[in-house]
C-alpha positions as a Markdown table, in Angstrom:
| # | Residue | x | y | z |
|---|---|---|---|---|
| 1 | Met | -0.3 | 0.0 | 0.0 |
| 2 | Trp | 2.6 | 2.5 | 0.9 |
| 3 | Asn | 4.3 | 1.8 | -2.5 |
| 4 | Arg | 1.6 | 3.0 | -4.2 |
| 5 | Val | 1.0 | 6.2 | -1.8 |
| 6 | Trp | 4.9 | 7.2 | -3.0 |
| 7 | Ile | 4.4 | 6.3 | -6.7 |
| 8 | Ala | 1.1 | 8.2 | -6.6 |
| 9 | Leu | 2.8 | 11.2 | -4.6 |
| 10 | Val | 6.1 | 11.0 | -7.3 |
| 11 | Val | 3.5 | 11.5 | -10.2 |
| 12 | Val | 1.8 | 14.5 | -8.8 |
| 13 | Ile | 5.1 | 16.1 | -8.0 |
| 14 | Ala | 6.1 | 15.3 | -11.4 |
| 15 | Leu | 3.0 | 16.9 | -13.1 |
| 16 | Val | 3.4 | 20.0 | -10.9 |
| 17 | Val | 6.9 | 20.4 | -12.0 |
| 18 | Val | 6.1 | 19.6 | -15.8 |
| 19 | Ala | 3.4 | 22.3 | -15.4 |
| 20 | Lys | 5.2 | 25.0 | -14.2 |
| 21 | Arg | 7.9 | 24.6 | -16.7 |
| 22 | Val | 5.2 | 24.7 | -19.4 |
| 23 | Phe | 3.5 | 27.9 | -17.8 |
| 24 | Ala | 6.9 | 29.4 | -17.5 |
| 25 | Asp | 7.8 | 28.8 | -20.9 |
| 26 | Thr | 4.6 | 30.6 | -22.3 |
| 27 | Ile | 3.7 | 33.2 | -19.6 |
| 28 | Pro | 4.3 | 36.8 | -21.1 |
| 29 | Ala | 7.6 | 38.4 | -19.7 |
| 30 | Val | 7.6 | 41.5 | -17.6 |
| 31 | Gly | 8.5 | 44.3 | -20.0 |
| 32 | Thr | 6.7 | 42.9 | -23.3 |
| 33 | Val | 3.4 | 44.2 | -24.6 |
| 34 | Ala | 0.5 | 42.5 | -22.7 |
| 35 | Pro | -1.3 | 40.2 | -25.7 |
| 36 | Asp | -4.6 | 41.9 | -26.7 |
| 37 | Phe | -7.7 | 40.5 | -26.5 |
| 38 | Thr | -11.4 | 40.9 | -27.0 |
| 39 | Leu | -13.8 | 39.0 | -25.0 |
| 40 | Ser | -17.5 | 39.5 | -23.7 |
| 41 | Ser | -18.3 | 40.7 | -20.5 |
| 42 | Gln | -20.9 | 39.7 | -17.8 |
| 43 | Glu | -23.4 | 42.3 | -19.4 |
| 44 | Gly | -22.6 | 40.6 | -23.1 |
| 45 | Asn | -20.5 | 43.8 | -23.9 |
| 46 | Gln | -17.3 | 43.4 | -26.0 |
| 47 | Val | -14.2 | 44.4 | -24.1 |
| 48 | Ser | -10.7 | 44.8 | -25.5 |
| 49 | Leu | -7.4 | 45.3 | -23.5 |
| 50 | Lys | -6.9 | 47.9 | -25.7 |
| 51 | Asp | -9.8 | 50.0 | -24.5 |
| 52 | Phe | -8.2 | 50.8 | -21.5 |
| 53 | Arg | -4.6 | 52.2 | -23.0 |
| 54 | Gly | -3.8 | 55.1 | -20.8 |
| 55 | Lys | -4.9 | 53.5 | -17.7 |
| 56 | Trp | -3.3 | 50.7 | -15.0 |
| 57 | Val | -4.9 | 47.2 | -15.6 |
| 58 | Val | -5.1 | 44.3 | -13.2 |
| 59 | Leu | -5.8 | 41.3 | -15.6 |
| 60 | Tyr | -6.5 | 38.3 | -13.2 |
| 61 | Phe | -7.3 | 34.8 | -14.4 |
| 62 | Tyr | -9.2 | 32.4 | -11.9 |
| 63 | Pro | -10.5 | 28.8 | -12.4 |
| 64 | Lys | -14.0 | 28.9 | -12.1 |
| 65 | Asp | -17.2 | 31.1 | -10.9 |
| 66 | Phe | -18.9 | 29.9 | -7.7 |
| 67 | Thr | -15.8 | 28.4 | -6.1 |
| 68 | Thr | -14.1 | 29.2 | -2.7 |
| 69 | Gly | -11.2 | 30.3 | -3.8 |
| 70 | Cys | -12.1 | 32.4 | -6.7 |
| 71 | Thr | -15.3 | 33.9 | -4.8 |
| 72 | Ile | -12.7 | 34.8 | -1.9 |
| 73 | Glu | -10.6 | 36.4 | -4.5 |
| 74 | Ala | -13.4 | 38.3 | -6.3 |
| 75 | His | -14.6 | 39.5 | -3.2 |
| 76 | Asn | -11.5 | 41.0 | -1.9 |
| 77 | Phe | -10.9 | 42.6 | -5.2 |
| 78 | Gln | -14.4 | 44.2 | -4.8 |
| 79 | Arg | -13.9 | 45.3 | -1.2 |
| 80 | Asp | -10.7 | 47.1 | -2.4 |
| 81 | Gln | -12.6 | 48.5 | -5.6 |
| 82 | Ala | -12.5 | 52.3 | -4.2 |
| 83 | Glu | -8.6 | 51.9 | -3.3 |
| 84 | Tyr | -8.0 | 50.6 | -7.0 |
| 85 | Ala | -10.5 | 53.3 | -8.6 |
| 86 | Lys | -8.3 | 56.1 | -6.6 |
| 87 | Arg | -5.1 | 54.8 | -8.0 |
| 88 | Gly | -6.3 | 54.7 | -11.6 |
| 89 | Ile | -6.7 | 51.1 | -11.9 |
| 90 | Val | -9.2 | 48.8 | -14.1 |
| 91 | Ile | -9.8 | 45.3 | -12.6 |
| 92 | Leu | -10.6 | 42.5 | -15.3 |
| 93 | Gly | -11.2 | 39.0 | -14.1 |
| 94 | Val | -11.1 | 36.0 | -17.0 |
| 95 | Ser | -12.2 | 32.7 | -16.7 |
| 96 | Val | -13.2 | 29.9 | -19.3 |
| 97 | Asp | -16.8 | 30.5 | -17.8 |
| 98 | Thr | -19.6 | 31.7 | -20.1 |
| 99 | Val | -21.2 | 35.1 | -20.2 |
| 100 | Asp | -24.3 | 33.8 | -18.3 |
| 101 | Ser | -22.2 | 32.1 | -15.5 |
| 102 | His | -20.4 | 35.5 | -14.8 |
| 103 | Lys | -23.6 | 37.5 | -15.0 |
| 104 | Gln | -25.0 | 35.3 | -12.2 |
| 105 | Phe | -21.9 | 35.1 | -10.3 |
| 106 | Cys | -21.6 | 38.8 | -10.3 |
| 107 | Thr | -25.1 | 39.3 | -9.1 |
| 108 | Lys | -25.1 | 36.7 | -6.6 |
| 109 | Glu | -21.5 | 38.2 | -5.1 |
| 110 | Gly | -22.2 | 41.5 | -5.7 |
| 111 | Leu | -19.3 | 42.3 | -8.0 |
| 112 | Asn | -19.2 | 45.4 | -10.3 |
| 113 | Phe | -15.9 | 45.0 | -12.1 |
| 114 | Lys | -15.7 | 43.1 | -15.3 |
| 115 | Leu | -15.7 | 39.7 | -15.7 |
| 116 | Leu | -14.6 | 38.5 | -18.8 |
| 117 | Ala | -15.9 | 35.0 | -20.5 |
| 118 | Asp | -12.9 | 33.2 | -22.1 |
| 119 | Ala | -15.2 | 30.4 | -23.5 |
| 120 | Asp | -12.5 | 29.2 | -26.6 |
| 121 | Lys | -9.7 | 29.7 | -24.0 |
| 122 | Lys | -7.4 | 31.5 | -26.3 |
| 123 | Val | -6.6 | 34.5 | -24.0 |
| 124 | Ser | -6.1 | 31.9 | -21.1 |
| 125 | Glu | -3.6 | 30.3 | -23.5 |
| 126 | Ala | -1.9 | 33.5 | -24.7 |
| 127 | Tyr | -1.0 | 34.4 | -21.4 |
| 128 | Gly | 0.0 | 31.0 | -20.6 |
| 129 | Ser | -2.8 | 30.8 | -17.9 |
| 130 | Leu | -4.5 | 27.6 | -19.4 |
| 131 | Met | -4.3 | 24.5 | -16.9 |
| 132 | Val | -4.0 | 20.9 | -18.4 |
| 133 | Ile | -7.8 | 20.3 | -17.1 |
| 134 | Lys | -8.8 | 23.4 | -19.3 |
| 135 | Leu | -9.7 | 25.9 | -16.7 |
| 136 | Ser | -7.7 | 29.3 | -16.4 |
| 137 | Ala | -5.0 | 29.0 | -13.8 |
| 138 | Arg | -4.8 | 31.7 | -11.0 |
| 139 | His | -2.4 | 34.3 | -12.6 |
| 140 | Thr | -2.3 | 37.8 | -12.3 |
| 141 | Phe | -0.9 | 40.5 | -14.6 |
| 142 | Met | -0.4 | 44.2 | -14.0 |
| 143 | Ile | -0.2 | 46.3 | -17.2 |
| 144 | Asp | 0.8 | 49.9 | -17.3 |
| 145 | Pro | -0.9 | 52.8 | -19.2 |
| 146 | Glu | 1.1 | 51.8 | -22.5 |
| 147 | Gly | 0.2 | 48.2 | -22.4 |
| 148 | Lys | 3.3 | 46.7 | -21.0 |
| 149 | Ile | 3.4 | 43.8 | -18.5 |
| 150 | Val | 5.1 | 45.2 | -15.2 |
| 151 | Arg | 4.3 | 42.3 | -12.8 |
| 152 | Val | 3.3 | 38.8 | -13.0 |
| 153 | Tyr | 1.9 | 36.3 | -10.2 |
| 154 | Thr | 1.9 | 32.9 | -10.9 |
| 155 | Ser | 1.6 | 31.8 | -7.1 |
| 156 | Val | -1.5 | 33.6 | -5.8 |
| 157 | Asp | -3.2 | 33.2 | -2.5 |
| 158 | Pro | -6.6 | 34.2 | -3.0 |
| 159 | Asn | -7.2 | 35.3 | 0.8 |
| 160 | Lys | -4.5 | 38.3 | 0.3 |
| 161 | His | -3.8 | 38.8 | -3.4 |
| 162 | Ser | -6.1 | 42.0 | -3.5 |
| 163 | Glu | -3.9 | 43.8 | -0.7 |
| 164 | Glu | -0.7 | 42.4 | -2.7 |
| 165 | Val | -1.2 | 43.8 | -5.8 |
| 166 | Leu | -2.1 | 47.0 | -4.4 |
| 167 | Ala | 0.8 | 47.0 | -2.0 |
| 168 | Ala | 3.1 | 46.1 | -5.4 |
| 169 | Phe | 1.6 | 49.4 | -7.1 |
| 170 | Asp | 2.2 | 51.7 | -4.6 |
| 171 | Glu | 5.9 | 50.2 | -4.6 |
| 172 | Ile | 6.1 | 50.8 | -8.2 |
| 173 | His | 4.6 | 54.4 | -7.5 |
| 174 | Lys | 7.4 | 55.6 | -4.7 |
């Protein structure tokens, strides 16, 4: 029995290592121009990254509406919305969920920032944020007003991520 447990543990560790290498090879690097995209928001409107040129953008990818970690992360971005607005930062959330799912999630959870539906998974893939199980990985990109990536987060704790992003923005602007 212990042999099976050890084998399973080794397989899981190997998968994590491979996944991290795959993501590292495809994640846009700091200093590069963020890949542009157009996706539908929870209101059904088309939203393009280029629409936000001249503003700071926090583009965060998350696995699934209505799940515990994703709900916590969204609530924290919502809680800090006034702080983001004060700094001129726009929050955009992306997952492979549908527009209808995002609409229900925003209504149920009281979210008023944009959640974008990446149903064909192309944007998650372009940002190196598509997991093997075809959900978006919990990654965040801080994008400056010129459209360049200034910070990348690939190890995100949804409980404190919003504060972490605000602190990083403040550090950049010291």
